[in-house]
C-alpha positions in Angstrom: 206.6 57.7 119.0 204.5 55.0 117.1 201.6 56.3 115.2 198.1 55.1 115.7 196.6 53.6 112.5 193.6 55.2 111.0 191.9 52.1 109.7 189.8 53.0 106.7 188.8 49.4 106.0 187.2 49.0 109.4 185.5 52.4 109.3 184.2 51.8 105.8 182.6 48.5 107.0 180.9 50.4 109.9 179.6 53.0 107.4 178.3 50.3 105.1 176.5 48.6 107.9 174.9 51.9 108.8 173.9 52.5 105.2 172.4 48.9 105.0 170.2 49.7 107.9 169.2 53.1 106.4 168.3 51.4 103.1 166.2 48.8 104.9 164.1 51.5 106.6 163.9 53.8 103.5 163.0 51.0 101.1 160.0 50.0 103.2 158.7 53.6 102.8 159.8 54.2 99.1 159.1 50.8 97.7 162.4 50.3 95.9 166.1 50.2 96.7 168.5 53.0 95.8 170.2 52.5 92.4 173.8 53.2 91.2 174.8 53.1 87.5 178.5 52.4 87.0 179.6 53.1 83.4 182.9 51.6 82.3 184.3 51.9 78.8 187.0 49.5 77.6 188.9 46.8 79.4 191.4 48.7 81.6 192.4 46.0 84.2 192.5 48.4 87.2 189.2 49.9 86.2 187.6 46.5 85.9 188.8 45.6 89.4 187.5 48.9 90.8 184.1 48.4 89.2 183.8 44.8 90.5 184.7 46.1 94.0 182.0 48.8 93.8 179.4 46.4 92.5 180.1 44.0 95.3 179.9 46.9 97.8 176.5 47.8 96.4 175.3 44.3 96.8 176.4 44.2 100.5 174.4 47.3 101.5 171.3 46.7 99.3 171.9 49.2 96.5 170.7 48.0 93.0 173.7 48.1 90.6 173.1 49.0 87.0 176.4 48.0 85.4 177.0 49.5 81.9 180.2 48.0 80.4 180.9 49.3 76.9 183.6 48.6 74.3 186.5 50.9 74.0 185.4 52.2 70.6 182.1 53.5 71.9 181.4 56.9 70.3 181.1 60.0 72.4 177.5 60.6 71.3 176.5 57.1 72.3 178.0 57.5 75.8 176.4 60.9 76.2 173.1 59.3 75.3 173.5 56.5 77.8 174.2 59.1 80.5 171.0 61.0 79.6 169.1 57.7 79.8 170.4 57.2 83.3 169.6 60.8 84.2 165.9 60.1 83.2 165.7 56.6 84.8 163.7 57.0 88.1 165.3 53.8 89.6 168.8 55.3 89.3 169.9 57.7 92.0 173.6 57.8 91.4 175.7 57.7 88.2 179.5 57.0 88.1 181.6 57.1 85.0 184.7 55.0 85.7 187.9 56.8 84.9 190.2 56.8 83.0 188.3 56.8 79.7 189.9 55.9 76.3 191.8 58.9 74.8 189.2 59.2 72.1 186.6 60.4 74.6 186.2 63.8 76.2 185.9 62.8 79.9 185.1 66.3 81.2 182.2 66.8 78.7 180.8 63.4 79.7 181.0 64.0 83.4 179.2 67.3 82.9 176.3 65.5 81.3 175.5 63.8 84.6 172.7 65.5 86.5 174.2 67.1 89.6 171.7 65.4 91.9 172.9 62.0 90.5 176.6 62.8 90.6 177.7 60.0 92.8 181.4 61.0 92.5 180.7 64.6 93.6 182.7 66.0 90.7 180.1 67.9 88.7 180.8 71.7 88.5 177.5 72.4 90.3 178.5 70.2 93.3 182.0 71.6 93.4 180.4 75.1 93.4 178.2 74.1 96.2 181.2 72.9 98.2 183.0 76.2 97.5 179.9 78.1 98.8 179.4 75.8 101.8 176.0 74.7 100.5 174.4 71.3 100.7 175.4 69.0 97.9 177.1 65.7 97.0 180.8 65.8 98.0 183.8 64.3 96.2 184.3 60.8 97.5 188.0 60.6 98.3 188.2 64.0 100.1 184.9 63.2 102.0 186.4 59.9 103.0 189.5 61.6 104.4 187.4 63.9 106.4 185.4 61.0 107.9 188.7 59.3 108.8 189.8 62.5 110.7 186.4 62.7 112.4 186.7 59.1 113.5 189.7 59.9 115.6 187.9 62.8 117.2 190.4 65.3 115.9 189.4 68.9 116.3 190.8 70.6 113.2 190.0 74.2 114.4 193.1 76.3 114.1 195.3 73.4 112.9 197.7 73.9 110.1 196.8 71.5 107.3 199.0 71.0 104.3 197.6 69.3 101.2 200.3 68.1 98.8 198.5 67.8 95.4 196.1 70.2 93.6 194.0 67.9 91.5 190.3 68.5 91.1 189.7 64.9 92.3 191.4 65.3 95.7 193.6 68.3 96.5 191.3 71.2 95.7 188.0 69.9 97.1 189.9 68.5 100.2 191.4 71.9 100.9 187.9 73.4 100.8 186.6 70.7 103.2 189.5 71.4 105.6 188.7 75.1 105.5 185.1 74.3 106.2 186.4 72.5 109.4 188.2 75.7 110.4 191.7 74.5 109.6 194.3 76.9 108.2 195.1 75.3 104.8 198.1 75.4 102.5 198.1 73.6 99.1 201.5 72.5 97.9 202.5 70.9 94.6 205.3 70.0 92.3 206.2 73.7 91.7 206.3 74.6 95.4 209.6 75.8 96.7 211.2 73.8 99.6 208.3 71.3 99.8 210.0 69.7 102.9 209.9 72.9 104.9 206.2 73.4 104.0 205.3 69.9 105.0 207.2 70.2 108.3 204.8 73.0 109.4 201.8 70.8 109.1 199.7 69.5 112.0 197.7 67.6 109.4 199.7 66.4 106.4 197.9 65.0 103.4 199.8 63.5 100.4 197.9 63.1 97.1 200.5 63.3 94.4 201.0 59.8 93.0 204.7 59.5 93.7 205.7 56.4 95.7 207.0 57.0 99.2 208.0 60.6 98.5 207.0 61.8 102.0 209.8 60.8 104.4 210.1 61.1 108.2 212.3 64.2 107.8 209.4 66.0 106.1 206.9 65.3 109.0 206.5 67.4 112.2 206.6 65.2 115.3 203.1 64.3 116.3 201.5 65.3 113.0 198.5 63.4 111.5 199.5 62.0 108.1 196.9 60.9 105.5 198.2 59.0 102.5 195.9 59.2 99.5 198.4 57.8 97.0 198.1 54.3 95.6 201.2 53.3 93.6 202.2 49.8 92.3 205.9 49.2 92.6 208.0 46.2 91.6 211.1 44.9 93.5 214.2 43.4 92.0 212.7 39.9 92.2 209.8 41.1 90.1 207.3 41.1 92.9 204.8 43.9 92.9 203.0 45.6 95.8 201.0 48.6 96.6 202.5 51.6 98.4 201.4 55.1 99.1 202.9 58.5 98.7 204.3 58.2 102.3 207.2 56.1 103.5 205.0 54.4 106.0 207.6 52.7 108.2 209.7 55.8 108.5 206.8 58.3 109.0 204.9 56.0 111.5 207.8 56.5 113.9 207.2 60.3 113.9 203.5 60.9 113.3 200.7 60.6 115.9 198.2 59.1 113.4 198.8 57.6 109.9 196.7 55.8 107.2 198.1 52.6 105.7 198.1 51.7 102.0 196.2 49.6 101.2 193.4 49.7 103.8 193.4 53.5 104.5 191.7 56.0 102.2 190.9 53.6 99.4 188.0 51.8 101.2 186.6 55.1 102.4 186.3 56.3 98.8 184.0 53.4 98.0 182.0 54.0 101.2 181.5 57.6 100.3 180.3 56.7 96.8 177.6 54.5 98.4 176.8 57.2 100.9 176.3 59.7 98.1 174.0 57.3 96.3 171.9 56.8 99.4 171.9 60.6 100.1 170.6 61.3 96.6 168.0 58.5 97.0 166.8 60.0 100.3 166.7 63.6 99.0 164.6 62.6 96.0 161.9 61.2 98.3 162.4 63.2 101.5 163.5 66.7 100.2 
C-alpha cells in the first residue's frame, strides 16, 4: 500500500483564493478590508519567520495587517494595554499574540485579554467553551485545519476510531472535541499512556501532535489508517545539515497508511489558512450578525 498525500499546501491555497473572493464581495458592502493584528515580542527567529509568513498571507487575500513588533523587555502592563487598544480598534477584526513570549511575561493572562470575538487563534477560554458546548465560535486554527484536511478527502468520520497522541490545549484537546463533533470515537493518548503502540494500532484515524521526531513508526499504524502529522521538528544530520521532520516516520508509515500528511506541506499551511479564515469570519459576523 502507498498512502495518498493530503496536501495541506494546495488546500490552503484553495482556501485563500476563496477568502480573497469573499473579502472582495464583503469589502464593497462594508467599505473596509478585514484587519488582523499580529503582536510579536522579542526577536525569536522562528517566531519572526512565522509572523512574516502570516503577514504575506494576509496581503495575498486582502486582509489589512497591523503588525505590532515589540522589544523583549516590554512590560506585561504595556502589552495588556496594547491588546486593549486592538480590542477597541474597529478596523481590527482578529488579534494574534505570537508564541512563545519571553519568560518574563504571563502568556495565559495576556491571551485572556483578547476579546473572544477577535480571538483569531481560537484559544480564548470562551471560544474553547463554545467548542465544548458545540456552539458557534472561532475555532483553534491547527485542529480546524486538520478537520478541513480530513473533509477534503471526503472521509466520513462517523463511527471511526480516532486516536489523538498529545493533550495540549493548542492541538490535542480541541482536536479531540472536533472529532467527537464529527461522530468519531475518540481516544486521547499521551506520554503517560501505557502501551502507546497498541493504542495507536487501533486507530482508523491517527493524529500525532507530541513534538518528538519520527516517533510514530509503521509498526504502530493499522493498515489502511489515515495518519495526520501535526509535529514540526528540526533535526540535524551528522554532516550538520538540518531539515524539518514530523512526529511520524513518513517513509515507513506511508507504506502502511491509506492517507498521510507530509512535513512540511501538510498541517502547517492549514494553520495559517484557518487563522485567515477566523479573521474573515469575525469581520463578517461584526457586520452581518
